[in-house]
C-alpha positions in Angstrom: 0.0 0.0 0.0 2.7 2.4 1.0 4.7 1.6 -2.2 1.6 2.2 -4.4 1.0 5.6 -2.7 4.6 6.6 -3.2 4.6 5.5 -6.9 1.3 7.4 -7.5 2.7 10.5 -5.8 5.9 10.4 -8.0 3.8 9.9 -11.2 1.9 13.1 -10.3 4.9 15.2 -9.2 7.5 14.4 -11.9 5.4 15.5 -14.9 4.3 18.6 -13.0 7.9 19.6 -12.2 9.0 18.8 -15.7 6.2 20.9 -17.2 7.2 23.9 -15.0 10.8 23.5 -16.1 9.8 23.2 -19.8 7.6 26.4 -19.5 10.5 28.3 -18.1 13.0 27.1 -20.8 10.6 27.8 -23.7 9.7 31.2 -22.3 13.4 32.0 -22.0 13.9 31.3 -25.7 10.8 33.3 -26.7 8.8 30.4 -28.1 5.1 30.8 -28.9 2.4 29.5 -26.7 1.4 27.0 -29.4 4.9 25.7 -29.7 5.1 25.2 -25.9 1.8 23.3 -26.0 3.0 21.0 -28.8 6.3 20.4 -27.0 4.5 19.5 -23.8 2.3 17.1 -25.6 5.4 15.3 -27.0 8.0 15.5 -24.2 5.9 14.0 -21.4 5.1 10.7 -23.3 8.7 10.7 -24.7 10.1 10.7 -21.2 7.8 7.8 -20.2 8.6 5.9 -23.4 12.4 6.2 -22.9 12.2 5.3 -19.3 10.0 2.3 -20.0 12.1 1.0 -22.8 15.3 1.3 -20.7 13.7 -0.7 -17.9 12.3 -3.4 -20.3 15.6 -3.5 -22.2 17.6 -4.0 -19.0 15.1 -6.6 -17.6 15.0 -8.7 -20.8 18.8 -8.6 -21.1 19.1 -9.7 -17.5 16.7 -12.6 -18.0 18.5 -13.9 -21.1 22.0 -13.2 -19.7 21.5 -14.3 -16.1 22.9 -17.8 -16.6 26.1 -16.5 -18.1 26.4 -13.7 -15.5 26.0 -16.1 -12.6 29.1 -18.1 -13.8 31.1 -14.8 -13.3 30.2 -14.8 -9.5 28.9 -11.3 -9.6 27.3 -9.7 -6.5 24.2 -7.7 -6.4 26.1 -4.4 -6.5 28.0 -5.7 -9.5 24.8 -6.2 -11.4 23.7 -2.7 -10.6 27.0 -1.2 -11.7 27.1 -3.3 -14.9 23.7 -2.1 -16.1 24.5 1.5 -15.2 27.5 1.3 -17.5 25.4 -0.2 -20.3 22.9 2.7 -20.1 24.7 4.9 -22.7 24.5 2.1 -25.3 20.9 1.3 -24.4 20.0 5.0 -24.8 21.4 5.0 -28.3 19.4 1.9 -29.2 16.0 2.9 -27.7 16.0 6.6 -28.5 14.6 6.4 -32.0 12.0 3.8 -31.0 10.9 5.9 -28.0 10.7 9.0 -30.1 8.6 7.1 -32.7 6.0 5.9 -30.2 5.9 9.2 -28.3 5.3 11.1 -31.6 2.6 8.7 -32.7 0.9 9.0 -29.3 1.0 12.8 -29.3 -0.1 13.3 -32.9 -2.9 10.7 -32.9 -4.2 12.0 -29.6 -4.4 15.6 -31.0 -5.9 14.4 -34.2 -8.5 12.4 -32.4 -9.8 15.6 -30.7 -9.4 17.6 -33.9 -6.8 19.9 -32.3 -4.5 19.8 -35.3 -7.5 20.5 -37.6 -8.3 23.6 -35.5 -4.7 24.8 -35.6 -4.5 24.4 -39.4 -8.0 26.1 -39.8 -6.6 29.1 -37.9 -4.0 29.5 -40.7 -1.1 27.5 -39.3 0.7 25.4 -41.9 1.5 21.8 -41.0 5.2 22.4 -41.6 5.2 25.3 -39.1 3.3 23.3 -36.5 5.7 20.4 -36.8 8.8 22.6 -36.6 9.2 22.0 -32.8 9.0 18.3 -33.4 11.7 18.5 -36.1 13.8 20.4 -33.6 13.4 17.6 -31.1 14.4 15.1 -33.7 17.6 17.1 -34.5 18.3 17.5 -30.8 17.9 13.8 -30.1 20.1 13.0 -33.1 22.9 15.2 -31.8 22.5 13.7 -28.4 22.8 10.2 -29.8 25.9 11.2 -31.8 27.6 12.7 -28.7 26.7 9.8 -26.4 27.7 7.2 -29.1 31.0 8.9 -29.8 32.2 10.0 -26.3 30.5 7.8 -23.7 29.6 4.4 -25.3 33.2 3.2 -26.0 34.4 3.9 -22.4 31.2 2.7 -20.8 31.4 -0.6 -22.8 34.9 -1.1 -21.6 34.0 -0.4 -18.0 31.0 -2.8 -18.2 33.3 -5.6 -19.4 35.6 -4.8 -16.5 32.8 -5.1 -14.0 31.7 -8.5 -15.5 35.2 -9.9 -15.1 36.1 -8.4 -11.7 35.2 -11.5 -9.6 36.9 -14.1 -11.8 39.8 -12.4 -13.4 42.8 -10.8 -11.7 43.2 -7.1 -11.9 46.2 -7.4 -14.2 44.3 -9.3 -16.8 41.5 -6.7 -16.9 43.8 -3.7 -17.6 46.8 -5.3 -19.3 46.7 -6.8 -22.8 49.4 -8.3 -25.0 51.4 -9.3 -26.8 50.8 -6.5 -29.3 52.3 -5.9 -32.7 51.7 -2.3 -33.9 53.1 -0.7 -37.1 53.3 3.0 -37.9 53.5 2.9 -41.7 54.3 6.6 -42.5 57.7 6.1 -40.7 58.0 2.4 -41.4 58.3 1.7 -37.7 57.2 -1.6 -36.0 56.4 -2.0 -32.3 56.4 -5.3 -30.5 55.0 -4.9 -27.0 54.9 -7.8 -24.5 52.2 -6.1 -22.3 50.3 -2.8 -22.7 48.2 -1.1 -19.9 44.9 0.1 -21.4 44.5 2.7 -18.6 48.0 4.1 -18.0 49.4 3.3 -21.5 52.5 1.8 -19.8 54.5 -0.8 -21.9 56.4 -3.8 -20.7 59.4 -4.9 -22.7 58.7 -2.9 -25.9 60.9 -3.3 -28.9 61.0 -1.0 -31.9 62.4 -1.4 -35.4 62.6 1.3 -38.1 64.6 2.6 -41.0 65.7 6.2 -41.6 65.9 8.0 -44.9 69.7 7.2 -45.3 68.9 3.5 -45.3 70.1 2.9 -41.7 68.3 0.4 -39.5 67.6 1.0 -35.8 66.4 -1.5 -33.2 65.4 -0.3 -29.7 64.9 -2.7 -26.8 63.6 -1.4 -23.5 62.4 -2.8 -20.1 59.5 -0.3 -19.8 58.0 2.6 -21.8 55.4 5.2 -21.0 54.0 8.3 -22.8 54.2 11.6 -21.1 53.8 15.2 -22.4 54.0 14.1 -26.0 57.2 12.1 -25.5 57.9 8.4 -25.1 60.1 7.7 -22.2 61.9 4.3 -22.0 64.0 2.8 -19.3 66.9 0.2 -19.4 67.3 0.7 -23.2 69.6 -1.0 -25.6 69.8 0.5 -29.1 71.3 -1.2 -32.1 72.2 1.0 -35.1 73.1 -0.6 -38.4 74.4 1.7 -41.1 73.4 1.1 -44.7 75.4 -1.8 -46.3 77.0 -2.4 -42.9 77.6 -6.0 -41.7 77.5 -5.3 -38.0 75.5 -3.0 -35.6 76.7 -0.5 -33.1 75.2 -1.1 -29.6 74.4 1.7 -27.2 73.0 1.3 -23.7 70.9 4.0 -21.9 69.4 4.1 -18.4 66.6 6.3 -19.8 65.8 7.3 -23.3 63.2 9.8 -24.6 61.9 10.0 -28.2 59.3 12.3 -29.7 57.7 9.7 -32.0 54.4 10.8 -33.6 52.8 7.6 -32.4 50.5 8.1 -29.4 48.8 5.7 -26.9 45.5 6.4 -28.5 46.8 5.1 -31.8 47.9 1.9 -30.2 44.5 1.5 -28.5 42.6 2.2 -31.8 44.8 -0.4 -33.5 43.8 -2.9 -30.8 40.1 -2.1 -31.2 40.1 -2.3 -35.0 42.1 -5.6 -35.1 39.8 -7.2 -32.5 36.6 -6.2 -34.4 35.0 -9.1 -36.2 33.3 -8.7 -39.6 29.9 -10.0 -38.3 30.0 -7.4 -35.5 30.9 -4.6 -37.9 28.0 -5.6 -40.1 25.4 -5.2 -37.4 25.9 -1.6 -36.4 28.7 1.0 -36.2 31.1 -0.2 -33.5 34.1 2.0 -33.7 34.3 5.7 -32.8 35.2 8.3 -35.5 38.5 9.0 -33.7 39.5 5.3 -33.6 38.9 5.0 -37.4 40.9 8.2 -38.1 43.7 7.0 -35.9 43.8 3.6 -37.7 43.7 5.3 -41.1 46.6 7.6 -40.1 48.8 4.7 -39.0 47.8 2.4 -41.9 47.4 4.6 -45.0 47.9 1.6 -47.4 45.6 -1.0 -45.9 44.0 -3.8 -47.8 40.8 -3.2 -49.7 38.5 -5.3 -47.5 39.8 -3.6 -44.3 39.4 -0.1 -45.9 35.8 -0.9 -47.0 34.9 -2.1 -43.5 36.3 1.0 -41.9 34.8 3.4 -44.4 31.4 1.7 -43.9 31.8 2.1 -40.1 32.8 5.8 -40.5 29.9 6.7 -42.8 27.5 4.7 -40.6 28.7 6.7 -37.6 28.0 10.0 -39.4 24.6 8.8 -40.6 23.5 7.5 -37.1 22.1 10.8 -35.8 19.9 11.3 -38.9 17.9 8.3 -37.7 15.9 10.4 -35.2 15.0 12.9 -37.8 13.9 10.2 -40.2 11.6 8.9 -37.4 9.9 12.3 -37.2 9.5 12.5 -41.0 7.8 9.0 -41.1 5.6 9.5 -38.0 4.1 12.9 -38.8 2.2 12.0 -42.1 0.5 9.0 -40.3 -0.1 10.7 -37.0 -1.2 14.1 -38.2 -3.9 13.0 -40.7 -7.3 14.4 -40.2 -10.7 13.1 -41.1 -12.4 9.8 -40.5 -9.8 7.0 -40.3 -8.7 4.1 -38.3 -6.1 5.5 -35.9 -4.6 2.0 -35.2 -4.1 1.4 -39.0 -2.0 4.6 -39.3 0.0 3.9 -36.2 0.7 0.3 -37.3 1.7 1.5 -40.8 4.1 4.1 -39.3 5.7 1.5 -37.0 6.0 -0.9 -39.9 7.8 1.7 -42.1 10.1 2.7 -39.3 11.2 -0.8 -38.5 11.6 -1.4 -42.3 13.9 1.7 -42.2 15.9 0.2 -39.3 16.2 -3.2 -41.1 17.3 -1.6 -44.4 20.0 0.3 -42.4 21.4 -2.9 -41.1 21.3 -4.6 -44.5 23.0 -1.7 -46.2 25.7 -1.5 -43.5 26.4 -5.2 -44.0 26.7 -4.7 -47.7 29.0 -1.8 -47.3 31.1 -3.7 -44.8 31.4 -6.6 -47.2 32.5 -4.2 -50.0 29.4 -4.9 -52.1 28.0 -1.3 -51.8 30.1 1.8 -51.7 30.5 2.8 -48.0 28.8 6.3 -48.4 25.9 4.8 -50.3 25.5 2.0 -47.8 25.1 4.5 -44.9 23.0 7.2 -46.6 20.8 5.2 -49.0 18.1 4.3 -46.3 18.0 8.0 -45.2 17.7 9.1 -48.8 14.9 6.7 -49.6 12.8 7.1 -46.5 13.5 10.8 -46.1 12.2 11.4 -49.6 9.1 9.2 -48.9 8.4 11.1 -45.7 8.6 14.5 -47.4 6.3 13.3 -50.2 3.8 11.9 -47.7 3.8 15.2 -45.7 2.9 17.2 -48.8 -0.2 15.0 -49.2 -1.5 15.3 -45.6 -4.9 16.9 -45.5 
């Protein structure tokens, strides 16, 4: 009884507080009363949809993953922390679907009571009425892009660390190796026994490169770490072999500093790209834009299949934010129609089209990853097709 009363009180207080905040923000930006009303009609159900999807997503994932998670001997607090770290990735996944359902609810509800008809009869064009909804689509798209680019990679790594904390020693969670890394512009190869993903410390790194005069240099160190743009090595032995020479000159250093253009981020990006499997890359963009750019910088002459996969990932990452805007374009023609009609038929058609758009996105990304479609076309073709269809349908709304 007490829990039900608390829940009922929260359900009344949260929307009220949110609406007061929304009124203050929209007034600050000088928005019209009509725009504030339309935003209120959308944002309240949008909040409920996003919260509901996140809860259901976490619950179903826990149900299907519980057996495997139990083998990792996780405690209750570990489960909570793990799902908190998976929130950024879940937000990226459910944001377009939540926006779709919230839009359909708001539009069909207003159409049902002829509110949109009255607004348009007062001289308001549909495009002008829906401007605030397009703004929400753009804002959510930008939010998805930022979360996907800045938070998801780190959050995914932390989630995996939480999963392994009870069964794997600390060293195995932060250290990885052996690693072979090559910086092609300077023809330099790195062979690292162990690499710390958090501190970028190296254990027993060895480097090999050739200079413009044809000389070969080999550097062997006990440790290496990157600080202030410089690589610092300890207990170093360097072998220098002149061109056409038959022996090397050996020099020992207690410490040795070198301003190589390679950075720890390049090494980490190389690890991520090399560990990415083709079937994972074909499902959705997995790599951040910075990781892809780092890898392309260190490997300017990569094989065609690897280049196609990376270009498809890059274009897919650029096209990802447009998904929220496409959802708005598809939902408005079905939700804003006036006249006698079956509301559920319009809602079902809109949902069907949106999920068709999501499926086509995955198919095109897979074709681009497999080098069947050009990478740019594989990422932008679904947006082009469904965006054009949405614009055409909006012009026919009565």
